[in-house]
C-alpha distance (Angstrom), angle and dihedral (degrees) to the residues before:
residue distance angle dihedral
M1 . . .
T2 3.78 . .
A3 3.85 121.5 .
H4 3.75 90.0 -108.1
P5 3.92 104.2 36.6
T6 3.83 116.3 -153.9
P7 3.79 119.2 -103.5
G8 3.64 114.7 -123.5
L9 3.79 143.9 -174.2
V10 3.81 131.8 -160.1
I11 3.76 112.5 -139.8
V12 3.88 110.4 -145.3
A13 3.65 142.6 160.4
P14 3.89 137.2 -159.0
R15 3.84 90.2 -109.7
S16 3.71 142.5 -2.9
S17 3.73 124.2 -75.0
S18 3.86 92.5 34.8
G19 3.80 94.9 123.3
K20 3.81 103.9 -92.4
T21 3.75 93.1 136.4
T22 3.85 92.8 50.0
V23 3.80 91.8 47.4
T24 3.85 95.7 45.6
L25 3.75 94.4 48.0
G26 3.89 93.7 43.8
L27 3.82 90.0 50.2
L28 3.90 94.7 44.2
R29 3.91 90.0 51.4
A30 3.82 95.0 42.0
F31 3.86 94.6 48.9
A32 3.86 89.6 43.9
R33 3.81 90.0 51.2
R34 3.72 88.0 54.8
G35 3.72 90.0 57.4
L36 3.74 101.5 -102.8
R37 3.73 120.8 140.7
V38 3.82 95.4 -124.6
T39 3.77 124.5 174.8
G40 3.84 130.3 -159.8
A41 3.73 130.9 -148.8
K42 3.85 135.5 176.3
C43 3.68 130.6 -136.1
G44 3.84 113.8 -132.9
P45 3.88 136.4 4.7
D46 3.85 99.4 -38.9
Y47 3.89 116.2 137.6
I48 3.78 95.7 179.9
D49 3.75 106.5 56.0
P50 3.76 99.4 56.2
A51 3.90 89.3 57.2
F52 3.88 86.9 56.7
H53 3.89 89.9 48.6
A54 3.84 90.2 51.6
V55 3.75 91.9 53.1
A56 3.77 93.7 45.9
T57 3.91 91.8 52.6
G58 3.58 107.9 21.2
R59 3.87 88.9 -126.8
P60 3.83 131.4 100.7
S61 3.79 119.6 -88.0
L62 3.83 125.7 -167.1
N63 3.85 143.8 -177.1
L64 3.74 124.1 -91.3
D65 3.90 109.7 -163.9
A66 3.80 117.8 -179.6
W67 3.88 93.7 -168.1
S68 3.81 98.2 47.5
M69 3.81 101.3 33.0
P70 3.77 123.3 64.4
P71 3.79 111.4 -122.3
A72 3.83 92.8 -104.5
L73 3.65 91.9 50.5
L74 3.85 91.6 49.4
S75 3.90 95.3 49.4
G76 3.77 91.4 41.2
L77 3.92 93.7 56.0
A78 3.82 90.9 43.5
A79 3.92 90.3 52.6
G80 3.79 90.0 46.7
V81 3.80 98.2 50.0
T82 3.73 92.0 45.4
A83 3.84 102.1 39.8
D84 3.76 94.6 108.4
A85 3.75 99.2 30.6
D86 3.75 135.6 109.3
L87 3.71 96.5 -150.7
A88 3.84 136.8 4.0
L89 3.79 125.4 -152.0
C90 3.74 117.8 -167.3
E91 3.80 116.6 -162.1
G92 3.88 110.6 -141.6
L93 3.83 127.8 -144.6
M94 3.75 134.2 -122.7
G95 3.88 112.3 -29.2
L96 3.87 112.2 -13.7
F97 3.81 93.3 -110.5
D98 3.84 98.1 38.9
G99 3.72 115.7 123.0
V100 3.62 145.1 115.0
P101 3.83 135.4 -82.0
A102 3.83 105.6 -75.1
A103 3.72 146.9 124.8
P104 3.77 115.2 -63.5
G105 3.82 111.3 -71.3
R106 3.81 91.7 13.8
S107 3.91 103.7 82.6
G108 3.83 92.3 104.2
S109 3.86 91.6 -119.0
S110 3.83 125.9 144.4
A111 3.82 87.2 -116.6
D112 3.71 90.2 57.5
V113 3.86 93.6 56.8
A114 3.88 90.7 44.8
A115 3.70 89.2 52.8
A116 3.77 93.5 45.3
L117 3.81 92.3 52.8
G118 3.78 99.4 32.8
W119 3.83 91.7 -125.0
P120 3.77 119.6 149.4
M121 3.82 118.4 -120.4
L122 3.72 124.6 -118.1
L123 3.78 109.6 -153.8
V124 3.70 121.6 -143.1
L125 3.91 106.7 -155.9
D126 3.85 120.1 -163.6
V127 3.91 100.1 -153.0
S128 3.72 96.4 -179.1
G129 3.88 106.4 137.8
Q130 3.81 94.8 13.2
S131 3.77 142.7 69.0
Q132 3.89 123.4 173.8
S133 3.84 89.1 7.8
A134 3.83 84.7 73.0
A135 3.92 88.0 73.8
A136 3.85 88.4 63.9
I137 3.70 92.9 58.4
V138 3.87 90.4 44.4
K139 3.91 89.6 53.7
G140 3.70 92.8 48.8
C141 3.85 92.1 50.7
A142 3.79 91.1 46.8
T143 3.78 95.1 49.6
Y144 3.84 107.2 29.7
D145 3.81 96.8 85.6
A146 3.89 119.3 30.8
R147 3.87 92.5 -160.0
V148 3.90 93.1 70.4
R149 3.83 134.9 56.8
L150 3.76 129.1 -148.3
A151 3.79 110.9 -134.1
G152 3.72 96.3 -169.4
V153 3.81 144.4 -60.6
V154 3.69 139.4 -87.9
V155 3.72 114.4 -155.5
N156 3.74 114.9 -142.3
K157 3.88 133.7 -167.6
A158 3.69 90.4 17.3
G159 3.88 119.1 174.2
S160 3.68 124.2 -158.3
A161 3.84 130.2 -5.8
R162 3.74 88.1 -101.3
H163 3.74 91.0 55.3
I164 3.76 90.7 49.0
R165 3.67 91.3 52.1
L166 3.78 95.5 52.4
V167 3.76 91.4 52.9
R168 3.68 96.5 42.0
D169 3.83 94.8 50.3
A170 3.84 92.2 47.2
V171 3.82 93.5 49.9
E172 3.77 96.7 42.8
A173 3.76 89.3 51.0
L174 3.82 84.6 70.6
G175 3.74 92.4 55.6
V176 3.64 94.2 -105.9
P177 3.77 117.2 128.9
V178 3.87 122.0 -128.3
F179 3.75 109.8 -145.6
G180 3.76 94.4 -165.9
A181 3.75 146.8 -60.0
L182 3.79 130.0 -97.7
P183 3.62 120.2 -149.2
R184 3.85 125.6 -128.1
S185 3.86 106.5 -84.6
E186 3.70 133.8 165.2
A187 3.94 93.9 177.5
I188 3.89 93.3 85.6
S189 3.89 99.0 47.7
L190 3.82 119.9 128.3
P191 3.87 122.4 -132.2
E192 3.84 117.2 -102.2
R193 3.76 139.3 -157.3
H194 3.78 136.7 178.3
L195 3.80 98.0 -63.7
G196 3.87 97.4 40.4
L197 3.70 129.8 -83.2
V198 3.83 119.6 8.9
Q199 3.80 103.5 -101.6
A200 3.84 120.9 -84.1
S201 3.91 89.2 -117.4
E202 3.75 90.7 54.8
T203 3.89 100.0 45.6
S204 3.70 112.3 105.0
G205 3.78 117.0 -135.0
L206 3.75 90.4 6.4
D207 3.76 95.2 157.4
A208 3.72 92.4 53.1
R209 3.80 89.2 50.6
L210 3.71 91.8 50.0
D211 3.90 91.3 50.0
A212 3.75 88.3 49.8
M213 3.74 89.7 54.3
A214 3.81 89.7 48.1
D215 3.75 90.9 49.4
L216 3.80 90.1 52.5
V217 3.78 96.8 50.4
E218 3.83 92.3 42.7
A219 4.01 91.0 52.6
H220 3.81 94.1 49.5
L221 3.98 110.2 22.7
D222 3.71 132.1 68.2
L223 3.82 98.7 -124.4
D224 3.77 93.8 179.3
A225 3.81 90.2 57.2
I226 3.82 90.2 45.7
R227 3.80 92.9 51.7
A228 3.86 91.8 47.0
S229 3.82 90.0 54.0
A230 3.74 93.5 59.9
R231 3.89 115.9 101.4
P232 3.80 135.8 -163.5
S233 3.66 121.6 -115.4
P234 3.73 111.1 -88.9
F235 3.74 91.6 -154.1
E236 3.83 127.8 93.5
S237 3.74 115.2 -116.1
T238 3.85 123.4 -154.2
G239 3.75 88.9 -138.9
A240 3.78 90.2 -121.5
D241 3.90 130.6 77.5
R242 3.72 96.3 -122.8
S243 3.92 140.7 -34.8
D244 3.80 90.4 -45.3
G245 3.76 101.5 19.7
L246 3.81 95.1 -111.0
A247 3.66 136.7 120.0
L248 3.82 86.8 -168.3
R249 3.71 128.4 1.7
P250 3.81 114.3 -116.3
P251 3.74 112.7 -90.1
G252 3.77 92.1 -136.6
Q253 3.80 139.4 -12.9
R254 3.83 94.8 -102.8
I255 3.68 111.2 31.9
A256 3.83 121.2 -163.2
L257 3.93 102.1 -148.4
A258 3.95 123.9 -164.9
R259 3.79 103.4 -133.1
D260 3.78 124.3 173.7
D261 3.80 141.5 86.2
A262 3.84 90.8 -62.4
F263 3.94 94.5 47.7
S264 3.75 111.8 30.7
F265 3.78 108.9 118.4
M266 3.69 101.1 106.7
Y267 3.88 121.3 137.9
P268 3.91 113.1 -117.1
H269 3.79 91.7 -140.7
L270 3.85 92.6 59.9
L271 3.79 92.6 49.6
Q272 3.77 90.5 45.9
G273 3.77 91.7 49.1
W274 3.74 93.9 47.7
R275 3.59 92.6 53.0
A276 3.69 96.2 44.5
A277 3.82 86.8 55.2
G278 3.77 89.4 57.7
A279 3.88 100.8 -99.4
E280 3.69 120.5 140.0
V281 3.85 118.4 -132.7
L282 3.84 116.3 -154.6
P283 3.78 113.9 -171.0
F284 3.86 121.2 -149.3
A285 3.76 129.5 -176.1
P286 3.80 117.8 -131.0
L287 3.75 92.5 -174.4
A288 3.87 87.1 57.4
D289 3.80 88.9 53.4
E290 3.75 90.3 -109.3
P291 4.01 118.5 153.0
P292 3.76 122.2 -149.4
A293 3.74 111.7 -83.2
S294 3.77 110.9 -90.5
D295 3.86 94.1 -134.3
C296 3.79 94.0 60.6
D297 3.78 122.0 102.5
V298 3.79 99.4 -148.5
C299 3.81 135.1 21.7
W300 3.87 122.9 -145.1
L301 3.80 124.3 -163.5
P302 3.72 110.9 -169.2
G303 3.72 128.3 -161.4
G304 3.86 121.9 -87.4
Y305 3.73 133.8 120.7
P306 3.81 110.2 -50.3
E307 3.83 87.9 146.6
L308 3.83 85.9 71.6
H309 3.90 92.9 51.3
A310 3.65 101.7 31.6
G311 3.93 93.6 125.5
R312 3.72 91.0 52.8
L313 3.78 95.5 45.4
S314 3.73 90.5 49.6
A315 3.79 91.4 53.2
N316 3.72 97.1 47.8
R317 3.87 101.6 97.7
Q318 3.76 97.6 174.0
F319 3.75 91.9 54.4
L320 3.82 94.0 45.3
E321 3.82 96.1 41.2
G322 3.86 91.4 45.4
L323 3.80 90.4 49.9
R324 3.82 92.7 50.2
A325 3.86 90.8 48.4
F326 3.80 90.0 48.1
A327 3.87 90.0 52.0
E328 3.79 92.8 55.7
T329 3.80 90.9 74.6
R330 3.78 111.4 8.7
P331 3.74 137.2 48.4
V332 3.81 122.8 -88.6
H333 3.73 124.6 -170.2
G334 3.78 131.5 -175.4
E335 3.68 130.6 -165.1
C336 3.87 120.3 -157.4
G337 3.80 102.8 -52.9
G338 3.69 87.7 23.2
Y339 3.80 89.9 53.8
M340 3.87 89.7 51.9
A341 3.86 90.7 52.2
L342 3.90 90.7 50.6
G343 3.91 91.3 55.0
R344 3.70 131.8 84.2
T345 3.84 100.8 -96.3
L346 3.66 140.1 -5.1
T347 3.85 119.6 -151.9
D348 3.81 113.7 -149.1
A349 3.70 129.7 -145.1
A350 3.73 94.6 -85.9
G351 3.86 91.2 55.9
V352 3.81 93.6 -104.2
E353 3.89 112.6 145.1
H354 3.84 114.4 -138.9
P355 3.77 122.4 -165.8
M356 3.92 110.9 -125.9
A357 3.78 135.6 -171.5
G358 3.91 91.7 -60.7
L359 3.85 91.0 -149.6
L360 3.86 88.8 129.8
G361 3.69 127.8 34.5
V362 3.85 98.4 -123.8
R363 3.80 121.0 117.4
T364 3.87 117.6 -159.7
S365 3.74 137.0 -171.7
F366 3.74 136.9 -157.5
A367 3.83 90.3 -173.5
R368 3.78 89.1 70.0
R369 3.84 99.3 55.5
K370 3.75 126.6 -168.5
M371 3.84 123.1 159.5
N372 3.86 113.3 -121.6
L373 3.79 112.1 -174.4
G374 3.78 134.3 159.9
Y375 3.73 151.9 80.3
R376 3.78 119.1 -64.7
D377 3.79 134.8 -162.6
A378 3.87 107.9 -155.5
A379 3.79 128.6 -168.1
L380 3.76 112.1 -159.6
A381 3.87 113.9 -119.7
E382 3.72 96.8 -154.7
D383 3.73 140.1 11.6
G384 3.71 113.5 -81.1
P385 3.75 146.1 139.2
L386 3.96 91.7 -65.7
G387 3.77 93.0 54.2
R388 3.83 148.9 -68.7
A389 3.76 123.5 -42.7
G390 3.86 108.9 -79.5
A391 3.86 93.6 24.3
R392 3.81 111.9 140.9
L393 3.79 123.5 -132.2
R394 3.75 129.0 -177.6
G395 3.69 125.6 -146.2
H396 3.72 143.4 107.1
E397 3.85 148.7 -98.0
F398 3.86 125.3 -131.8
H399 3.69 117.8 165.8
Y400 3.79 145.2 118.5
A401 3.77 100.9 -149.9
S402 3.78 119.9 105.4
V403 3.78 131.3 -144.2
T404 3.73 107.9 -120.0
D405 3.92 96.7 179.2
P406 3.86 118.6 11.0
G407 3.80 90.7 -161.8
D408 3.87 120.7 -145.4
D409 3.78 100.4 -75.9
A410 3.78 119.4 129.8
P411 4.00 114.1 -103.1
F412 3.67 121.9 -90.7
A413 3.82 94.0 -143.8
T414 3.76 147.1 -17.0
V415 3.82 112.6 -111.8
T416 3.76 139.7 -168.5
D417 3.86 127.9 -174.0
A418 3.75 129.2 -127.8
Y419 3.80 90.6 -95.1
G420 3.78 99.0 64.4
S421 3.78 98.6 -95.9
A422 3.82 115.2 175.3
P423 3.88 111.5 -95.0
A424 3.71 111.4 -89.9
P425 3.85 134.7 -173.8
S426 3.83 114.1 -104.1
G427 3.71 137.5 -172.9
S428 3.77 128.0 -8.6
R429 3.72 141.7 -81.0
R430 3.87 128.9 -165.4
R431 3.84 118.8 168.4
L432 3.85 104.8 -57.7
V433 3.79 96.7 -10.2
T434 3.81 121.3 90.1
G435 3.81 131.5 165.5
S436 3.85 143.9 155.8
F437 3.82 142.9 165.9
F438 3.87 84.8 -100.5
H439 3.89 116.5 111.7
V440 3.76 111.1 -157.6
I441 3.82 118.0 -138.6
A442 3.87 101.6 169.1
R443 3.71 146.8 -22.5
A444 3.78 112.0 -86.1
D445 3.80 116.3 -106.8
């Protein structure tokens, strides 16, 4: 840890859709416009929000996940991303205490991250449909978990001045400061699709939207008081994520990484760790009909939205033929969307079946949708670029695509969920090619 550790806040709410993202992005952009070196982070396994944080601040953001990441990894990543910052704002997920059954501190909740880092929580409170009753919610959030401390409240979706006064008086009577109240507004919303927000790289006029969010919070919130409420972590960090400083060892020395609007779900902390370990990451764009570089020793196809681009991918012969040639002699791994692209066919939302790489036997469909969501603990079935047989990895699944035909390949791994499900085979493996719907976050401790 640096001699002057960075003060931080975790921005939380009692439930989803309370305004955490709007408040976080507005504050990040507003503080950055004031000349502060402000860094964002995101609780949980969300690929999309950190990219918005990075655009808002011009600085990297990453994920902090209390279920998948061992405590030393979580604190080490936080120390690394905030090392040269003036302020850190970590966006929470869901309700602040929402997680999965787990050992203390490992449920994956926003409160677990706040407790692990010692950062106070800034509560975003949607008060539509209530006034003084909001104080009861604040009191519960402030007292439910003795490990964490509430720095103050931002009121959201406030109505009239009278409405704001009723809420403020009731909350401040508890001794909890109210840093301001945001009015109801639809003008600053971000576009969404089936896996959440439309990606930052695809959002038109994003800088203007972020400036509008910053204008809103500057007009209605006390930014000086919010900054003053942040606190540095009281805990010592080793300065390294874990014994070798890595969440996951590089799968190769030179890594060909698919990177475009179809394949974009790659955790920043994995790329940072691989590069820090001396690996080279060489991006290529399947949608531009680019194959993986022939001088790489492993190819990685991350998740994303291949279902939205299936026709183009199927028609891109240089990409597909280059991928097949690569797989003859070197490992190829696909996560979620990458797994779908490695299969025999992908059926789009309109029911049109598109041939894919055919390196695995699986057939998938986005026409037959079913949400699959949750943490996964995976044990590798065989030696491969992600580790030795039996090595355990922690991560998650989040997809709507269905497997219409699994093919006859051997499984990639055996997985369980966070609720104690029976171990089950997952994904596919054929010679040097592997894939599954599992997104890896870190090696299990």
